[in-house]
C-alpha positions as CSV (number, residue, x, y, z in Angstrom):
1,M,0.1,0.0,0.0
2,N,2.7,2.4,1.0
3,M,4.8,1.5,-2.2
4,N,1.7,2.3,-4.4
5,M,1.2,5.6,-2.6
6,N,4.9,6.5,-3.0
7,M,4.7,5.7,-6.7
8,K,1.6,7.9,-7.1
9,V,3.4,10.9,-5.3
10,K,6.4,10.5,-7.5
11,F,4.3,10.3,-10.7
12,I,2.4,13.4,-9.7
13,F,5.6,15.2,-8.8
14,S,7.0,14.2,-12.2
15,I,4.0,15.6,-14.1
16,F,4.2,18.9,-12.1
17,I,7.9,19.2,-12.9
18,L,7.1,18.6,-16.5
19,L,4.4,21.2,-16.6
20,I,6.4,24.0,-15.0
21,S,9.4,23.0,-17.2
22,T,7.3,23.3,-20.4
23,L,6.3,26.8,-19.4
24,S,10.0,28.0,-19.5
25,M,11.1,26.1,-22.5
26,A,9.7,28.6,-25.0
27,D,12.6,30.4,-26.7
28,N,15.1,28.3,-24.9
29,R,17.1,25.6,-26.7
30,P,16.1,22.1,-25.6
31,G,17.8,21.1,-22.3
32,F,18.9,24.6,-21.3
33,V,17.7,27.8,-19.6
34,C,19.0,31.1,-20.9
35,G,18.6,34.8,-20.1
36,R,20.3,38.0,-19.4
37,F,21.7,40.0,-16.4
38,N,22.3,43.6,-17.4
39,G,23.0,42.5,-21.0
40,N,25.2,39.5,-19.9
41,I,23.8,36.2,-21.3
42,V,23.8,33.2,-18.9
43,E,22.8,29.8,-20.1
44,V,22.7,26.7,-17.8
45,P,21.6,23.1,-18.3
46,R,18.0,22.7,-17.3
47,N,18.7,20.0,-14.8
48,Y,20.6,22.5,-12.6
49,V,17.6,24.9,-12.2
50,Y,15.6,24.6,-9.1
51,F,11.8,24.8,-9.7
52,I,11.7,27.5,-12.4
53,A,13.7,30.5,-13.6
54,E,11.7,33.8,-13.9
55,Y,11.9,36.5,-16.3
56,E,10.8,40.2,-16.5
57,G,7.1,40.7,-16.6
58,Y,4.4,39.0,-14.7
59,S,5.0,36.8,-11.7
60,Y,5.2,33.1,-12.3
61,F,2.0,32.7,-10.2
62,D,0.1,35.2,-12.4
63,R,-1.6,33.4,-15.3
64,R,-0.4,36.1,-17.6
65,A,3.2,34.9,-17.1
66,V,2.9,32.8,-20.2
67,K,3.2,36.2,-22.1
68,N,6.6,37.0,-20.5
69,K,9.5,36.9,-23.0
70,E,11.9,34.1,-22.4
71,G,15.2,32.9,-23.7
72,C,18.7,34.5,-24.3
73,D,17.1,37.8,-25.3
74,A,15.0,38.1,-22.1
75,N,16.0,39.4,-18.8
76,F,16.1,37.1,-15.7
77,T,14.4,38.3,-12.5
78,I,15.7,35.1,-10.7
79,L,17.8,32.1,-11.8
80,P,17.4,29.5,-9.0
81,L,20.1,26.7,-9.0
82,R,20.4,23.6,-6.9
83,V,23.7,21.7,-6.8
84,T,25.5,19.0,-5.0
85,W,28.4,20.1,-2.8
86,P,31.3,20.0,-3.3
87,E,30.9,18.4,-6.8
88,M,28.6,21.1,-8.1
89,H,26.6,18.4,-9.9
90,P,22.7,18.7,-10.6
91,V,20.6,17.3,-7.8
92,D,18.5,14.4,-8.9
93,R,15.0,15.4,-7.9
94,M,13.5,11.9,-8.2
95,K,16.3,10.0,-6.3
96,P,17.4,12.3,-3.6
97,D,20.5,11.1,-1.6
98,L,20.1,11.8,2.0
99,N,23.9,11.5,2.6
100,E,24.6,14.0,-0.2
101,E,25.2,17.6,0.7
102,E,23.7,20.3,-1.5
103,I,23.5,24.1,-1.7
104,R,21.0,26.3,-3.4
105,I,22.0,29.3,-5.4
106,S,19.9,32.3,-6.4
107,V,21.1,34.8,-9.0
108,I,19.2,38.0,-9.3
109,P,19.8,41.4,-11.0
110,M,21.6,44.0,-9.0
111,T,19.2,46.5,-7.2
112,N,19.8,49.6,-5.2
113,S,19.6,47.6,-2.0
114,T,22.3,45.1,-3.0
115,A,24.5,47.4,-5.2
116,S,26.2,48.6,-1.9
117,M,27.1,45.7,0.3
118,N,27.8,48.3,3.0
119,M,24.3,49.3,2.9
120,F,23.0,45.7,2.8
121,K,25.0,45.0,5.9
122,D,23.6,48.0,7.7
123,N,20.1,47.3,6.7
124,S,20.5,43.7,7.9
125,I,22.0,44.7,11.2
126,N,19.4,47.5,11.9
127,E,16.4,45.4,11.1
128,G,13.8,46.7,13.5
129,F,12.2,43.2,14.4
130,F,14.9,42.3,16.9
131,S,15.0,44.2,20.2
132,K,18.4,43.0,21.4
133,R,21.7,43.3,19.5
134,S,25.3,42.4,20.6
135,D,28.4,44.3,20.1
136,V,30.6,43.6,17.1
137,Y,32.8,40.5,17.5
138,Y,35.3,38.8,15.3
139,D,35.4,35.1,14.5
140,D,39.1,34.0,14.0
141,E,38.1,30.7,12.5
142,L,35.6,32.0,9.9
143,D,37.6,35.2,9.5
144,L,34.3,37.2,9.8
145,Y,32.9,40.0,11.9
146,F,29.5,39.4,13.4
147,V,26.7,40.7,15.6
148,E,23.9,38.6,17.2
149,Q,20.3,39.6,17.3
150,E,17.6,38.3,19.6
151,E,13.9,38.6,20.3
152,N,11.9,36.7,22.9
153,I,8.3,36.3,21.8
154,L,5.7,35.1,24.3
155,I,3.1,33.0,22.6
156,K,-0.4,32.9,24.1
157,N,-1.0,30.0,26.4
158,E,2.7,29.0,26.3
159,V,4.7,29.0,29.5
160,E,8.1,29.5,27.8
161,S,8.8,32.3,25.3
162,Y,9.9,31.6,21.7
163,I,13.4,32.7,21.0
164,M,14.3,34.2,17.7
165,K,18.0,34.7,17.0
166,R,20.0,35.7,14.0
167,R,23.7,36.3,13.4
168,I,24.9,38.7,10.8
169,Y,28.4,37.9,9.6
170,W,30.4,39.9,7.1
171,S,33.9,40.2,5.4
172,E,35.6,43.4,4.8
173,N,38.4,44.7,2.4
174,K,39.6,48.2,3.1
175,N,36.4,49.1,4.8
176,E,34.3,47.8,2.0
177,V,31.9,45.0,2.8
178,M,32.5,42.1,0.3
179,S,30.0,39.4,1.6
180,I,27.2,39.1,4.1
181,I,26.1,35.9,5.8
182,R,22.8,35.7,7.8
183,C,22.2,32.7,9.9
184,D,18.9,31.8,11.7
185,W,18.4,30.0,15.0
186,V,16.0,27.0,15.0
187,Q,14.5,26.6,18.4
188,I,13.3,23.1,18.0
189,K,17.0,22.1,17.2
190,N,18.3,24.5,19.7
191,E,21.0,25.7,17.4
192,Y,21.8,27.9,14.4
193,Y,20.7,25.9,11.4
194,F,20.1,27.9,8.1
195,C,22.4,30.4,6.6
196,D,22.4,32.5,3.4
197,I,25.5,33.9,1.8
198,N,25.1,37.2,0.0
199,A,27.6,38.9,-2.4
200,R,27.9,40.4,-5.8
201,I,29.0,39.0,-9.1
202,P,30.6,42.1,-10.8
203,E,31.2,40.3,-14.1
204,I,27.5,40.3,-14.8
205,D,26.3,43.1,-12.5
206,A,24.3,40.6,-10.5
207,S,23.7,39.5,-6.8
208,I,24.1,36.1,-5.6
209,Q,22.6,34.3,-2.6
210,V,23.8,30.8,-1.5
211,N,21.6,28.9,1.0
212,I,23.7,26.5,3.1
213,K,23.4,24.7,6.4
214,W,25.3,25.8,9.6
215,N,27.5,22.9,9.5
216,Q,28.8,24.2,6.2
217,M,29.8,27.6,7.5
218,H,33.5,26.7,7.8
219,Q,33.5,26.3,4.1
220,W,31.7,29.6,3.4
221,R,34.5,31.2,1.4
222,K,35.0,28.1,-0.9
223,I,31.2,27.8,-1.4
224,L,30.9,31.4,-2.4
225,L,33.8,31.3,-4.8
226,K,32.7,28.0,-6.4
227,S,29.2,29.3,-6.7
228,K,30.2,32.5,-8.4
229,G,32.6,30.5,-10.7
230,F,29.8,28.2,-11.7
231,V,27.6,31.2,-12.9
232,I,30.6,32.9,-14.7
233,I,31.6,29.8,-16.6
234,H,28.0,29.5,-18.0
235,L,28.3,33.1,-19.6
236,K,27.7,32.8,-23.4
């Protein structure tokens, strides 16, 4: 019974992936997804794309999205990628390997809020949601500065408050912020768990965000360099 149910779930998932893939196949050569960032053409094999790439125009969730221009002459609004780490191979959606590490990469056009990483850092640190903020510390092992933010939320009918914590890490070069990493605390695990690395890819005037797990933080620099490199080598 369970086997039949699993087969049905896999079949439905396969059909769903096929449907969303066909939406983005127009004006893309078979097996690839192509688009532009500030005039720079990036083309990647389709099996690297996580969910669906989006182009300028209507949101993917808007039925009018079918009118959006796609392909190498169209502008990306987001190119989401999912790869194994450290091999940088595509992740098999149908046969996930629980022992395999992976990272998720999002490439987006440069905006006013991400063009200056110094401003990005200040906005992240001064986010109004957290009421407590630590002094600035330096982590020798990670070679990063960081602050910790915290907010205790008392939920109705709960005895203990819910703790929200976040660490903002950043690297600097001659007082210029080069990369920012935000890590969020997961109370049920009682540890920091999810992190996102944020930086720029000046070669294509785009911003990059790489989603990793806390246990991958010691490799943050290598992950960022390989993620940037992956995008750059797929320039047309």
